[in-house]
Structures are given as structure tokens and as C-alpha cells.
KEKE-3310 file (N, C-alpha, C; in steps of 0.2 Angstrom, whole numbers, plus 5000, padded with zeros to 4 digits):
npx = (5607:5605:5602:5592:5591:5577:5571:5576:5571:5558:5556:5552:5557:5561:5565:5575:5584:5587:5593:5605:5612:5614:5624:5633:5634:5635:5622:5618:5619:5608:5597:5586:5589:5584:5571:5567:5567:5558:5546:5545:5544:5531:5524:5525:5518:5506:5502:5507:5514:5517:5530:5538:5536:5546:5550:5550:5552:5557:5571:5577:5577:5588:5600:5598:5602:5601:5597:5588:5579:5572:5567:5557:5549:5545:5537:5527:5522:5527:5540:5544:5547:5548:5558:5569:5578:5573:5579:5592:5596:5594:5603:5614:5614:5614:5627:5635:5636:5631:5630:5622:5620:5606:5592:5587:5584:5575:5560:5546:5543:5530:5523:5528:5522:5509:5507:5510:5501:5488:5492:5491:5478:5472:5477:5471:5458:5460:5463:5452:5442:5447:5446:5432:5429:5435:5427:5414:5414:5416:5403:5395:5399:5395:5381:5378:5381:5371:5360:5361:5360:5348:5339:5338:5338:5326:5329:5333:5331:5343:5352:5359:5365:5377:5384:5386:5393:5404:5407:5412:5424:5434:5430:5433:5448:5453:5445:5439:5439:5443:5442:5438:5426:5416:5415:5402:5390:5382:5369:5367:5358:5351:5343:5349:5355:5365:5377:5389:5403:5420:5436:5445:5440:5429:5412:5400:5387:5369:5359:5342:5329:5322:5330:5339:5346:5360:5375:5390:5405:5406:5413:5415:5414:5404:5392:5379:5373:5354:5341:5325:5315:5309:5301:5296:5310:5312:5319:5328:5345:5361:5370:5361:5347:5331:5318:5305:5293:5294:5302:5317:5334:5351:5363:5377:5386:5385:5385:5394:5388:5374:5369:5367:5376:5368:5362:5351:5338:5334:5333:5335:5349:5361:5358:5366:5367:5366:5356:5345:5349:5339:5328:5328:5327:5334:5343:5335:5344:5353:5346:5347:5360:5363:5364:5375:5385:5386:5391:5402:5410:5411:5419:5431:5435:5437:5447:5457:5459:5463:5476:5483:5483:5492:5504:5506:5507:5519:5528:5529:5533:5546:5552:5548:5539:5544:5549:5538:5528:5517:5508:5504:5493)
npy = (5630:5624:5607:5600:5585:5582:5588:5581:5568:5570:5568:5557:5539:5537:5549:5552:5543:5547:5559:5554:5548:5558:5565:5556:5545:5529:5518:5505:5497:5500:5496:5482:5470:5458:5459:5469:5464:5454:5461:5469:5460:5455:5466:5467:5456:5459:5471:5472:5480:5486:5490:5481:5468:5459:5454:5439:5431:5431:5429:5438:5450:5450:5455:5468:5485:5493:5507:5507:5498:5503:5515:5509:5503:5514:5520:5511:5514:5508:5509:5508:5506:5493:5488:5497:5505:5518:5525:5522:5528:5542:5543:5542:5554:5563:5560:5567:5580:5597:5606:5603:5602:5610:5601:5602:5594:5585:5576:5575:5583:5594:5589:5576:5571:5572:5562:5551:5551:5550:5538:5528:5529:5524:5511:5505:5506:5498:5485:5483:5481:5470:5460:5460:5456:5442:5436:5438:5431:5418:5416:5418:5407:5397:5398:5397:5383:5378:5381:5374:5362:5361:5362:5360:5371:5373:5373:5389:5403:5414:5419:5423:5417:5426:5424:5410:5395:5382:5368:5355:5352:5356:5347:5335:5337:5340:5333:5328:5342:5358:5356:5343:5342:5344:5355:5366:5366:5380:5390:5406:5418:5408:5403:5402:5395:5402:5398:5400:5412:5411:5417:5413:5415:5407:5402:5392:5384:5379:5371:5373:5360:5356:5359:5349:5350:5349:5352:5363:5370:5387:5401:5415:5427:5425:5424:5431:5439:5440:5450:5453:5468:5474:5484:5500:5511:5524:5539:5543:5547:5555:5545:5534:5522:5523:5512:5501:5492:5474:5474:5467:5466:5466:5462:5469:5472:5468:5479:5482:5493:5493:5496:5492:5489:5490:5485:5489:5479:5476:5490:5503:5509:5502:5505:5509:5509:5514:5504:5503:5489:5483:5484:5475:5457:5442:5427:5413:5405:5415:5423:5421:5425:5437:5450:5448:5445:5457:5466:5460:5461:5476:5477:5470:5479:5491:5486:5483:5497:5504:5497:5501:5515:5515:5511:5521:5533:5528:5528:5542:5547:5542:5544:5557:5571:5575:5564:5555:5563:5567:5577:5583:5591)
npz = (5553:5570:5574:5585:5596:5598:5588:5577:5579:5576:5562:5550:5546:5532:5528:5537:5533:5520:5523:5530:5520:5511:5518:5517:5526:5532:5535:5537:5548:5555:5549:5546:5535:5532:5537:5529:5516:5517:5520:5509:5499:5502:5500:5486:5481:5486:5479:5467:5457:5441:5437:5445:5440:5436:5448:5455:5466:5483:5484:5473:5478:5488:5483:5482:5484:5500:5501:5490:5492:5503:5498:5489:5499:5506:5495:5496:5508:5519:5525:5540:5558:5558:5549:5551:5564:5572:5582:5582:5569:5572:5581:5574:5566:5576:5581:5572:5576:5581:5571:5558:5541:5533:5529:5515:5505:5510:5511:5499:5484:5480:5469:5469:5480:5478:5468:5475:5484:5476:5469:5480:5483:5471:5470:5482:5477:5466:5473:5480:5470:5463:5473:5476:5463:5463:5472:5468:5455:5460:5466:5454:5446:5454:5455:5442:5439:5448:5442:5430:5434:5439:5429:5412:5399:5385:5367:5362:5352:5350:5342:5325:5309:5300:5289:5278:5284:5280:5287:5284:5278:5288:5298:5292:5291:5303:5312:5327:5335:5343:5358:5358:5351:5336:5321:5315:5302:5295:5289:5279:5288:5296:5311:5327:5343:5353:5363:5369:5368:5363:5368:5358:5346:5341:5341:5351:5345:5343:5332:5327:5331:5320:5310:5312:5325:5328:5337:5338:5333:5327:5317:5327:5321:5312:5317:5327:5340:5344:5348:5356:5356:5370:5375:5369:5365:5367:5359:5344:5347:5346:5350:5353:5349:5343:5345:5343:5352:5350:5339:5331:5334:5331:5343:5347:5357:5374:5387:5403:5409:5408:5396:5379:5363:5348:5332:5321:5312:5295:5291:5279:5280:5289:5304:5320:5338:5355:5367:5381:5391:5398:5390:5381:5376:5383:5384:5392:5400:5404:5414:5427:5432:5426:5430:5438:5429:5422:5432:5435:5423:5424:5436:5432:5421:5429:5437:5428:5423:5433:5436:5425:5427:5438:5433:5424:5433:5440:5429:5426:5438:5439:5427:5423:5417:5404:5398:5397:5391:5399:5410:5426:5427)
capx = (5603:5607:5596:5592:5588:5570:5569:5577:5566:5551:5557:5551:5562:5563:5569:5581:5589:5590:5598:5612:5614:5616:5629:5638:5635:5632:5616:5616:5618:5602:5591:5586:5589:5580:5564:5565:5567:5552:5541:5545:5541:5524:5520:5525:5514:5499:5501:5509:5516:5519:5538:5542:5534:5551:5553:5546:5553:5561:5579:5578:5578:5593:5606:5596:5605:5597:5593:5583:5573:5569:5563:5551:5545:5542:5532:5521:5520:5529:5546:5543:5552:5548:5563:5574:5578:5573:5583:5599:5596:5593:5609:5619:5614:5617:5635:5638:5637:5625:5629:5621:5617:5599:5591:5583:5582:5571:5553:5545:5540:5522:5520:5529:5518:5502:5507:5510:5493:5484:5493:5489:5471:5471:5479:5466:5452:5461:5463:5445:5439:5450:5443:5425:5429:5436:5421:5408:5416:5414:5396:5392:5400:5391:5374:5377:5381:5365:5355:5362:5358:5340:5335:5341:5333:5325:5332:5330:5334:5346:5357:5358:5371:5378:5386:5386:5400:5404:5412:5414:5431:5437:5429:5438:5455:5455:5442:5436:5444:5440:5440:5434:5420:5415:5413:5395:5387:5376:5367:5366:5352:5349:5343:5354:5355:5372:5378:5396:5409:5426:5441:5449:5436:5424:5406:5397:5380:5366:5354:5335:5328:5319:5336:5344:5348:5366:5379:5396:5408:5406:5417:5411:5412:5400:5386:5378:5367:5349:5336:5318:5315:5303:5297:5298:5316:5313:5320:5335:5349:5368:5372:5356:5343:5324:5316:5298:5293:5293:5307:5322:5340:5357:5366:5384:5390:5381:5390:5392:5385:5367:5367:5369:5376:5364:5361:5343:5338:5329:5333:5339:5355:5363:5359:5369:5367:5365:5349:5345:5348:5333:5322:5330:5326:5340:5342:5333:5349:5356:5343:5349:5367:5364:5367:5382:5390:5387:5395:5409:5413:5413:5425:5437:5437:5439:5454:5462:5460:5468:5483:5486:5485:5498:5509:5507:5510:5526:5533:5528:5538:5553:5554:5547:5534:5546:5550:5532:5523:5512:5508:5499:5488)
capy = (5628:5618:5603:5596:5577:5582:5590:5576:5563:5572:5566:5550:5535:5538:5556:5551:5539:5551:5564:5551:5547:5565:5566:5550:5541:5523:5517:5498:5493:5502:5493:5474:5468:5453:5462:5474:5459:5450:5465:5472:5454:5454:5471:5466:5451:5462:5477:5469:5486:5485:5491:5476:5461:5454:5451:5433:5427:5436:5429:5443:5456:5450:5459:5475:5490:5495:5513:5506:5494:5508:5519:5505:5502:5521:5520:5507:5517:5503:5511:5510:5503:5485:5488:5501:5507:5526:5528:5522:5533:5548:5543:5543:5560:5568:5560:5572:5587:5601:5610:5599:5606:5610:5595:5605:5589:5580:5576:5574:5589:5594:5585:5569:5569:5572:5556:5545:5550:5547:5531:5525:5528:5520:5505:5503:5504:5491:5479:5481:5479:5463:5456:5459:5452:5435:5433:5438:5426:5411:5415:5417:5400:5392:5400:5394:5376:5376:5382:5369:5356:5361:5360:5362:5376:5371:5377:5396:5406:5420:5422:5421:5417:5432:5421:5403:5392:5375:5364:5348:5352:5357:5341:5330:5339:5340:5328:5331:5347:5363:5354:5337:5344:5346:5362:5366:5369:5385:5394:5412:5420:5403:5404:5398:5395:5403:5397:5404:5414:5410:5422:5410:5417:5402:5402:5385:5385:5374:5372:5371:5353:5355:5359:5343:5350:5348:5357:5363:5377:5391:5407:5420:5433:5423:5423:5437:5438:5444:5451:5456:5474:5472:5491:5506:5513:5532:5543:5543:5552:5555:5537:5529:5520:5523:5506:5500:5485:5468:5473:5462:5469:5462:5464:5469:5472:5470:5482:5482:5499:5492:5498:5487:5492:5486:5486:5488:5475:5478:5497:5505:5509:5498:5510:5507:5514:5510:5503:5500:5482:5481:5484:5469:5450:5439:5419:5411:5403:5420:5428:5421:5428:5442:5456:5447:5446:5464:5468:5457:5465:5482:5476:5469:5484:5495:5484:5485:5503:5505:5494:5506:5521:5514:5510:5528:5536:5526:5531:5549:5548:5539:5547:5564:5572:5576:5558:5552:5567:5568:5582:5582:5594)
capz = (5559:5574:5575:5591:5595:5598:5581:5572:5580:5572:5555:5548:5545:5526:5528:5541:5529:5515:5526:5531:5513:5509:5523:5516:5532:5531:5540:5536:5554:5558:5545:5545:5528:5532:5538:5523:5510:5518:5519:5502:5495:5503:5497:5479:5480:5486:5475:5460:5453:5435:5438:5448:5438:5435:5454:5456:5472:5487:5482:5468:5482:5492:5481:5481:5488:5505:5499:5484:5496:5507:5494:5488:5505:5507:5491:5498:5514:5524:5528:5547:5563:5557:5545:5553:5571:5571:5587:5579:5564:5575:5584:5569:5564:5582:5581:5567:5579:5581:5565:5553:5536:5533:5525:5510:5500:5513:5509:5492:5480:5479:5463:5470:5486:5475:5464:5479:5487:5471:5468:5485:5483:5465:5473:5487:5473:5462:5477:5482:5464:5462:5478:5474:5456:5465:5477:5463:5450:5463:5466:5448:5444:5458:5453:5434:5440:5451:5437:5425:5438:5440:5422:5405:5395:5379:5362:5362:5346:5352:5337:5318:5305:5296:5282:5278:5286:5278:5292:5282:5276:5294:5302:5289:5291:5310:5316:5334:5337:5347:5364:5357:5347:5329:5319:5313:5296:5297:5283:5281:5291:5300:5318:5331:5350:5354:5370:5371:5362:5365:5365:5352:5340:5340:5346:5352:5343:5343:5327:5329:5330:5314:5306:5314:5331:5329:5340:5336:5333:5321:5318:5330:5316:5306:5319:5330:5345:5342:5354:5354:5359:5375:5376:5366:5368:5366:5354:5342:5348:5344:5350:5354:5344:5344:5343:5344:5355:5345:5334:5332:5333:5332:5349:5346:5364:5381:5391:5410:5411:5407:5389:5374:5357:5344:5326:5318:5307:5290:5290:5273:5282:5296:5310:5326:5343:5362:5369:5388:5391:5401:5385:5377:5378:5384:5384:5399:5405:5408:5418:5435:5433:5421:5434:5441:5424:5421:5437:5434:5417:5426:5440:5428:5418:5434:5440:5423:5422:5439:5436:5420:5431:5442:5428:5421:5438:5441:5424:5427:5444:5438:5420:5422:5412:5398:5395:5396:5388:5403:5415:5432:5424)
cpx = (5606:5601:5597:5589:5581:5568:5570:5572:5559:5551:5556:5557:5564:5567:5575:5587:5591:5594:5605:5614:5617:5623:5635:5639:5632:5627:5614:5614:5611:5595:5592:5584:5583:5572:5562:5564:5559:5546:5540:5542:5533:5520:5519:5520:5507:5498:5502:5510:5519:5528:5542:5539:5539:5553:5548:5546:5558:5569:5581:5579:5585:5599:5603:5600:5600:5593:5587:5577:5569:5564:5556:5546:5542:5537:5526:5518:5522:5536:5545:5549:5552:5555:5570:5573:5578:5578:5591:5600:5597:5600:5615:5620:5616:5625:5638:5639:5631:5625:5629:5618:5610:5597:5585:5580:5577:5564:5553:5543:5533:5519:5521:5524:5511:5502:5507:5503:5488:5485:5490:5481:5469:5472:5474:5460:5453:5461:5456:5441:5441:5447:5436:5425:5430:5430:5415:5408:5414:5407:5393:5393:5396:5384:5373:5377:5374:5360:5355:5359:5351:5336:5338:5336:5332:5328:5329:5335:5337:5351:5355:5365:5372:5379:5385:5393:5399:5409:5414:5422:5436:5437:5434:5446:5457:5451:5439:5441:5440:5437:5436:5427:5420:5414:5406:5393:5382:5375:5366:5359:5348:5349:5346:5353:5363:5374:5385:5400:5415:5431:5445:5446:5431:5418:5402:5389:5376:5360:5347:5334:5325:5325:5341:5346:5355:5369:5386:5399:5407:5410:5412:5409:5407:5393:5385:5372:5361:5344:5330:5317:5308:5299:5300:5305:5318:5314:5328:5339:5356:5371:5367:5351:5336:5321:5309:5298:5291:5299:5313:5328:5346:5361:5374:5388:5385:5386:5388:5388:5377:5365:5371:5370:5372:5364:5355:5343:5333:5329:5337:5346:5356:5364:5362:5368:5366:5358:5349:5344:5342:5328:5324:5329:5333:5339:5340:5339:5354:5353:5345:5355:5368:5366:5374:5387:5391:5392:5402:5413:5416:5419:5431:5439:5440:5446:5459:5465:5465:5475:5486:5487:5491:5504:5511:5510:5517:5530:5533:5533:5545:5556:5553:5542:5537:5547:5543:5527:5517:5513:5503:5493:5483)
cpy = (5623:5614:5599:5589:5578:5583:5584:5569:5564:5569:5559:5546:5536:5545:5556:5547:5543:5557:5561:5550:5553:5567:5561:5546:5535:5521:5510:5495:5495:5499:5485:5473:5463:5454:5466:5469:5456:5455:5468:5466:5454:5460:5470:5461:5454:5466:5476:5476:5484:5485:5485:5469:5457:5451:5445:5429:5432:5435:5435:5449:5456:5454:5466:5480:5492:5502:5512:5502:5498:5512:5515:5505:5509:5522:5516:5509:5511:5504:5513:5507:5495:5484:5491:5504:5515:5528:5527:5527:5540:5549:5545:5550:5565:5566:5565:5579:5591:5605:5606:5603:5605:5605:5598:5599:5584:5581:5576:5582:5588:5590:5577:5566:5569:5565:5551:5545:5547:5539:5526:5523:5524:5513:5501:5501:5498:5485:5477:5478:5471:5458:5454:5454:5445:5433:5433:5432:5419:5410:5414:5410:5396:5392:5396:5386:5373:5376:5377:5362:5355:5359:5363:5365:5373:5376:5384:5400:5413:5423:5420:5420:5422:5430:5413:5401:5385:5372:5358:5347:5352:5350:5336:5331:5338:5335:5331:5336:5352:5359:5347:5337:5346:5353:5361:5369:5374:5388:5401:5414:5414:5405:5400:5400:5396:5403:5400:5407:5414:5415:5420:5413:5413:5403:5395:5387:5379:5376:5370:5363:5352:5356:5354:5343:5349:5354:5357:5370:5380:5397:5412:5426:5432:5423:5429:5436:5442:5444:5454:5463:5473:5478:5496:5509:5521:5534:5543:5549:5551:5548:5532:5528:5521:5517:5504:5492:5480:5469:5470:5466:5464:5466:5463:5468:5473:5473:5482:5488:5499:5494:5493:5491:5487:5489:5484:5484:5477:5485:5498:5505:5506:5503:5506:5512:5511:5511:5501:5493:5479:5481:5478:5462:5448:5432:5417:5408:5409:5425:5427:5424:5434:5448:5455:5448:5453:5467:5466:5460:5472:5481:5475:5475:5491:5493:5485:5492:5507:5503:5499:5512:5521:5514:5517:5533:5535:5529:5538:5551:5547:5543:5554:5565:5574:5570:5554:5557:5568:5573:5580:5586:5590)
cpz = (5563:5575:5581:5591:5594:5591:5576:5573:5578:5565:5554:5546:5537:5525:5532:5537:5523:5517:5527:5524:5510:5512:5521:5522:5531:5537:5540:5543:5558:5555:5545:5539:5528:5532:5532:5517:5511:5517:5512:5498:5496:5500:5489:5477:5481:5481:5468:5455:5446:5434:5441:5446:5437:5442:5456:5462:5477:5487:5478:5472:5487:5490:5480:5486:5494:5504:5494:5488:5500:5504:5491:5493:5507:5502:5493:5505:5520:5527:5535:5551:5562:5553:5547:5561:5570:5577:5585:5573:5567:5578:5580:5566:5570:5582:5577:5570:5578:5574:5559:5547:5535:5528:5520:5505:5503:5510:5501:5490:5481:5474:5465:5476:5483:5472:5469:5483:5482:5470:5474:5485:5477:5467:5477:5482:5470:5466:5479:5476:5463:5467:5477:5468:5457:5468:5472:5458:5453:5463:5460:5445:5448:5456:5446:5435:5443:5446:5432:5428:5438:5435:5416:5401:5388:5373:5362:5356:5350:5347:5330:5314:5300:5289:5283:5280:5284:5283:5290:5281:5283:5298:5299:5290:5299:5314:5322:5336:5342:5354:5363:5353:5340:5327:5316:5307:5298:5290:5284:5284:5296:5307:5322:5339:5352:5361:5374:5366:5366:5364:5359:5346:5337:5345:5345:5350:5342:5337:5330:5327:5323:5308:5307:5321:5333:5333:5338:5336:5327:5322:5321:5326:5311:5310:5324:5334:5343:5348:5351:5358:5364:5376:5372:5370:5368:5360:5351:5344:5345:5343:5352:5349:5347:5341:5345:5347:5349:5340:5336:5331:5334:5338:5348:5353:5369:5386:5398:5413:5411:5401:5384:5367:5352:5337:5323:5312:5301:5288:5283:5274:5288:5301:5316:5331:5349:5363:5376:5388:5394:5396:5381:5380:5379:5384:5391:5403:5408:5413:5425:5437:5429:5425:5436:5435:5422:5426:5437:5428:5420:5431:5437:5424:5423:5437:5434:5422:5428:5438:5430:5422:5435:5438:5426:5427:5440:5436:5425:5434:5442:5432:5419:5417:5405:5394:5393:5392:5392:5408:5421:5430:5420)
residu = (LYS:ARG:TRP:THR:ARG:ALA:GLU:ILE:GLU:GLN:LEU:PRO:ILE:PRO:GLN:LEU:CYS:LYS:TRP:LEU:GLU:ALA:LEU:GLY:THR:ALA:TYR:ASN:GLY:ALA:VAL:SER:ARG:GLU:ASN:ALA:VAL:MET:LEU:LEU:TRP:GLN:LYS:ILE:GLN:GLN:GLU:ARG:PRO:PRO:ALA:LEU:GLN:ALA:ILE:THR:SER:PRO:GLU:HIS:LEU:HIS:HIS:TRP:PRO:THR:PRO:GLU:MET:LEU:ARG:TRP:LEU:GLU:TYR:PHE:GLY:ALA:ALA:ASP:GLU:HIS:VAL:ALA:SER:LYS:GLU:ALA:LEU:VAL:GLN:LEU:LEU:VAL:ASP:HIS:GLY:GLU:ASP:LEU:PRO:ALA:PRO:THR:PHE:LEU:GLY:GLU:SER:ALA:GLU:ASP:ALA:PHE:ILE:THR:GLN:VAL:THR:GLN:HIS:ILE:THR:LEU:VAL:LYS:ASN:ALA:ALA:SER:THR:LEU:LEU:ALA:HIS:LEU:SER:LYS:GLU:THR:ALA:GLN:ALA:GLU:VAL:GLU:ALA:ARG:GLU:ARG:ALA:LYS:HIS:ALA:TRP:HIS:ARG:ASN:GLY:ARG:ALA:LEU:GLU:PRO:PHE:ALA:ALA:SER:ALA:LEU:ASN:GLU:ALA:TYR:GLY:ALA:SER:GLN:GLY:GLY:SER:SER:TYR:LEU:ASP:VAL:GLY:ALA:GLY:GLU:GLY:LEU:ASP:ILE:THR:VAL:HIS:GLU:ALA:SER:GLY:TRP:ALA:TRP:CYS:ILE:ARG:GLU:ALA:ALA:ALA:GLY:GLY:GLN:GLU:GLY:TRP:ALA:PRO:ALA:ALA:SER:VAL:VAL:GLU:VAL:ALA:THR:VAL:LEU:GLN:ASP:SER:GLY:GLU:ASP:GLY:GLU:ASP:THR:LEU:ALA:LEU:LYS:ALA:GLY:ALA:GLU:VAL:ASP:VAL:LEU:VAL:ARG:HIS:TYR:SER:GLY:TRP:SER:MET:CYS:ARG:ALA:GLN:GLY:ALA:ALA:GLU:ALA:ALA:GLU:GLY:TRP:VAL:ALA:ASP:SER:SER:LEU:SER:ASP:HIS:PRO:ARG:ASN:GLU:ALA:THR:LYS:LYS:HIS:ARG:LEU:VAL:LEU:ASN:GLY:LEU:GLN:ARG:LEU:ALA:ASP:ASP:CYS:ALA:ALA:CYS:GLU:GLY:ALA:PHE:TYR:GLN:LEU:ARG:THR:GLN:GLY:PRO:GLU:ALA:THR:GLY:THR:THR:LEU:GLU)
# end
């Protein structure tokens, strides 16, 4: 086929570069490496693809081959005239003469095009979720500060000890630990005000005034949140619990979907299942930000899932379905 200038000019910059690479023609003079480095670094900071986690400064990109940078800019949808002169690329192809080999290698396969499209959508969703997560986290933190400043809630039983925990030995051994506070003795079945669960595996608990009113850390595995059923919760299902109003349950997980995994107390067998969170009591301190916290959990889960999808699609693109055991189907 004889390619005219007008036909060549219809091709996007990434395809022009790939064509020149196939012809063995250098095109560095048509590309601004400085702009390419700057733009690629911006995209890495914004999108944070798992494959480029090792790139922590723009200096890491200075030694990258130009074709590699352009391929990543194409992946981000940013390989445009900010980084390369389309006119200069077209001229390089025209200089080869009219009898150019047909660029059968140009463009992505249907599979690659699909992966690119889906990945771009996933990235948009992830960025939106991350932005909302940041804004809502600030609002929630502010609301909690304002709630604490208005008034402190009285002791409220929202938990119980599953097993005894003797803190005296730890207090003697470590003194004021866990952030400058002591550990707390609790007895099996004792009612507690559980204020926070730490990822470290400890829970900050307050004993009832009649039991001394002490505060301190207890193992999170030794305590459990409890709630009162506010209204009948329907019928038993494969994954749900039927509970009567007034019953007390152990709350194992308050899920962002609005359902809580609960364990019935006093049953012959420890029945577990999902119960609508709206049917359960909660600590008064949580009421102001309860919906915020549920949405925060959901946004965090969504952002994490999107990041995992990005990594999976990148692996599929670069290593192929055989290496990853994944197919587009």
C-alpha cells in the first residue's frame, strides 16, 4: 500500500512511534524527554500503578528508554503532543518514501484494547473512591471531635469479656505501656464499655463504676461487642438469624453494607448469621458518625479492590493469560 501524508497524519502519536520502531528509524529528536519524564511522573503519582511502586522520584525515569516511557504514557492515555511532535514523526515516515510496509502491527489487539478500557474505568472509580474517602475521613474526624467536646457519654455497656484476663503481671513487667496506659483486669462475662479496637490486637475498655470504673487495655480476642435487638429480625435463612426484640447478641462484625454478623447468646448451639444493623443497638458515641463509618469502610474496600484489579490487569497484559492463569472470560 502507498501511504499518503494525509493517511499517516490520521494515526495517533503512539502508533506513529511504533511504526518508526518497526522500520528501525530513530525518533528521539521528535520527542521531548523532559516533558515525557515530567508527565509520566505526574501520572505515576496520581494513578500509583502497582507495577511502578519502585519509582519514587522523577530521577528514576531519566535513564528509561524513550519507547518505554511512551508506552507507559500511552497506557495512561497521555502520549500526546505535549511529549512528541506529531508533525516531525509524520515527516520521518514520509521521508521513507511512498512504498511503506503496511503497519499490520499497529494498534492494540482486541484483548489489549479491552484491558486498557477496563483499566481506565477502574482507575477512575478508584480515584473517585479515594477522594471521597479522604474528604469523608476529615468530616468524620471533625464530627467526632465536636461530639467529644459537647459532652462525654456516661458508661455504656456495649461489650463483655469472653474469658478472664489478669493484667497484673503485664503491668508489673511493662509498667505504663500501650501508649502510656495500663492493662486492665477483666473477669469472664463481665460487662464492659469497649471504646476502641486497635489493629495491634488490643481493645480499650472501661469497667462499670460498681466494679471500680478502671480503664485499660485488654486483648481484643478476649472481649466482644454486644448489642440488643431493637425489633424482630425476621426468619432464619441460610446466612441470616431470626431474633426477637430484646434479645442480646454478640456482634462479630459491623459490615459497611448495613448488615452485622452476630452470634446468638444462650442458644444450645452458637448460631451465627447476618442481622440488619438498623435492628441492633449501638453505643451512643457512635450514633453521630455511624453512617459515616459504614460508608468509610465501603469506600476503603472499593479502593482496595480497584487497586487489586489494576494489578491483575497489568499482570495479564504483560505476562499473558498463560503465566497468570487468568483469561478475559
